N, C-alpha and C positions, 0 to 999 in steps of 0.2 A: 771758771776753769777748775775751781776746787770740786764743784759738783760732778764735772765731767769726769774727774780723775777718780772721786768715789765711785762713780757709776762702773767706769772701765776695770777698776780694781776689783769690784764686786762681781762683775762679769767674768774676771779673770779667774778667781778664786773658785766661782761656780763650776768653770771648765776644768779647772786642776782636779777637782773632786769627781768629775765626771771621766777623768782620764783623758780629755781632749786638750793634749800639750800645746798644740799648735795655735788652736784658738785662744788658749790661755795666755800664750806668748804675744800673741796680737794685741788683746786687751792690756796686758799689763806694760807692754812698751808704749802704748797709747796713753796710759796713766802717767807713766814716766815723763812723756813729752809735756802732758799738762801741768804737771807739778813742777816740772823745770821752770815754768812761765809764772810760778808762784815764788814766795820767799820761803816756803817751807823746806828747809834743806835736809831736815831728819827725814822726813817723809818721802822725799826723793831717793835718799841713801837706802830706806828700807826696801823700796820698789827695786833698787839695782840688786839689794840681796835676793829678794825674790825671783827676779830674773837669773840670778846665778843658781839658785836651787833647782829652778824649771829647767834650766840648761843640765845641769848635772843629773837630774833624774831622766832626762832623754838621752844622756849618754854623751852630750857634747862637753866636754871636759874643759877644752881649751876655751871655749866660749865662757863657761862657768867662771874659770879662773879670772877671764878679763873683768866680768861684771864684779867679783868679789875683790879684787885689786882696784878697781875704780871707787866701790865702796870704802875700803880701807883708807884709800888717800883721802876720800872726802870726810870720814870720821875723824882722821887725824888732824886735819885743818879746823875741825870743829872743837878740837880738844876732847872728843868724847872717848875716852880709854876703854869704856865696857864695850861700846859698839866695836871698836878697832879689834878687841880680844875676842869678842864672839865671832866676828867675820874671819878673823884669822883660823879659828876652829873649822869654819866653812871651807876656808882655803885649802887646809890641811886634810879635810875630807876628800876634796876633789883631787888633790896629789895622790892619796891613798887609792883612789878609785882607777887613777890612770898609772899606777904602778911606780910612782915616785915617793917610796916609803922613807927615804931619808928627809925629803922635804916635809912630808906628813909628820914625822915626828919632831921636826924642829918647830912646824908651827904650832903643833899641840903642846909643845913644851914652853913656847913663847907665851900662848894664851894662857896656859895653866899658871905660869908667874904672874900675869897681870891680873887674872881673876883673883889669884890668892891675895895679892897687894891690895886689890880693890875690897876684898872681902865678900863677893858675891858667891856665897856658899851654894845657892840653887843651881849655878852653872856646872857644879862638879860632877852630879851624875852624867850629864853630856860628856864632858871630857873623859870620864872614865870609860865610858861607852867607846868613845873614839878611839882611845888608847886600846881596849879590847879589840876592836876591829883591826888595828894595827897588828898586834900580836897574832891575830887569827890569821892575817893575811902573810906574816912571816912563818907560820907554821907552829908557833909556840902555843899548843892548846892550854897548856897549865896556867900561863900568864893570861891568855884571853878570858878563861874562867874566872879567874880571881878578879879582873878588872870588870867583867860583866856583873858578877856577883855583888861587887862593892856598889856598881853602879845602880842596880836594882835596889840595895837595901838603903843607899840615900834617897831613890826615887820615890820609894814607899813612904819616907818620912815627909817629903813634900806634897807628895799626891797631886802632882800635876798630870793630867791624864795624857795628853799628846805627848809629852816627854817621856812618860812611863811605857806609852805603846811603843816607842821607838827603842826604848832599852829592851823591851820584850822581843822585839824584831831583832835586835842585835844577837839574843840568845837563840833565836829561831835559826839563824845563819850557823852559829856553833853546833846545835843540834843536827842540822842537815848535814854539816861536814863530817860528823862523827857518825852518820847513819841512823840517827834517831828522828827518821823523818816523819814518823807518824805524830810523833810528840810536836815536832816542829810544826806541823798542819794544824793540829789542835792549837796551839798558841798562837799562830796567825789568824785563827777563825774565832777567837774568843769574842764574847758579847761586849761591845762599847756602847750599844744603841742609847743606853741612859747617860752618857757622858758627851761634853762636847768636845769635839775633835776636829783640829784643823785640816783645811783642804789637802795640804801636802802630806800630812801624815795618812789621811784615807787613801791617797793615791799609793803610798808605799806599802800600806796593808795589802791593797789590791795587787800591786806589781809583785809582792813576795809570794802571795797565794798562786798567781800565774805561774811564777818560777817553780814552786813546789809541786804543781799539777803533774807535770811529766816524771816525777821521782816514783809516784806509785800507780796500779792500776786503777782505772775509774772508780770502782766500787770501793776499794780501800781508801782512796781519796776521800770519796763523799762520806763515809763512815767517819773518818779522822775529823773531816770538817764539822759534821753534825756533832760529835763529841765536843769540839772545840765552842761550838756555838751555846753551850750549856755552861760554860766557864764564867765566872764573874772577875772583873778586874783585879780588885786588890786582894782577894783571897788567892788567887792565882799567883801574884807576884809573892805573896807570902810563902806559897807552895813552891815556887819556882827558886828562891833563896835556897830553900832546903835541898832541893833536888841538886842545885849547883855544888852544894857541899858534898854531897854524896858521889860527885864525880871528881873528888879531889885527886884520884889517881891520875887524872888526864895531865 
């Protein structure tokens, strides 16, 4: 069963990276079924979180919430407080995407308190970015900029590539919102080929570029994309922090 679960998990991640979300869901659900027949409780919970993220990326927010709540319930039974806190952040992101800003705020605050008590500082950039998303959704560009800037600065210290790319995509949303579309496309196109990136983040980058594609004429989009492909990840993060400082009037 463990071998089958690894096999289907791997195929699921490959499918996510290719943008084949239905196929990914089929494989990850099969992996979860196989894991449930073993004694590896934490592995099963991680597949629940994967399925929650997959549902969220597909826009199925009610289904994503169900998966995340199941994961939280199991983490709590195991007494795994970090897993509970991290999945609460996931739940907050789903609430935000579905327009329930009060629930999102509550989830982020609860998770932040838990993570601070546990002293897991590596999770702080993620939380700061999520709070930035909430401020952006509420229309407070000044607070969104502050949160994104703080998230990027912390991410630069930890240098976790996938997490940092998500922080950049958050700034892409801000720039697109304020009309800096060419810069948003450049940032979403930067070269991460020399870094290991998780399949879900690869899909998020692809999805972001597809959303930006209709915001400029094709030639201008292609030019911005080519410029972005020349950008190196970490030097871009440093430049972006300074760029956000220069947007203090937001």
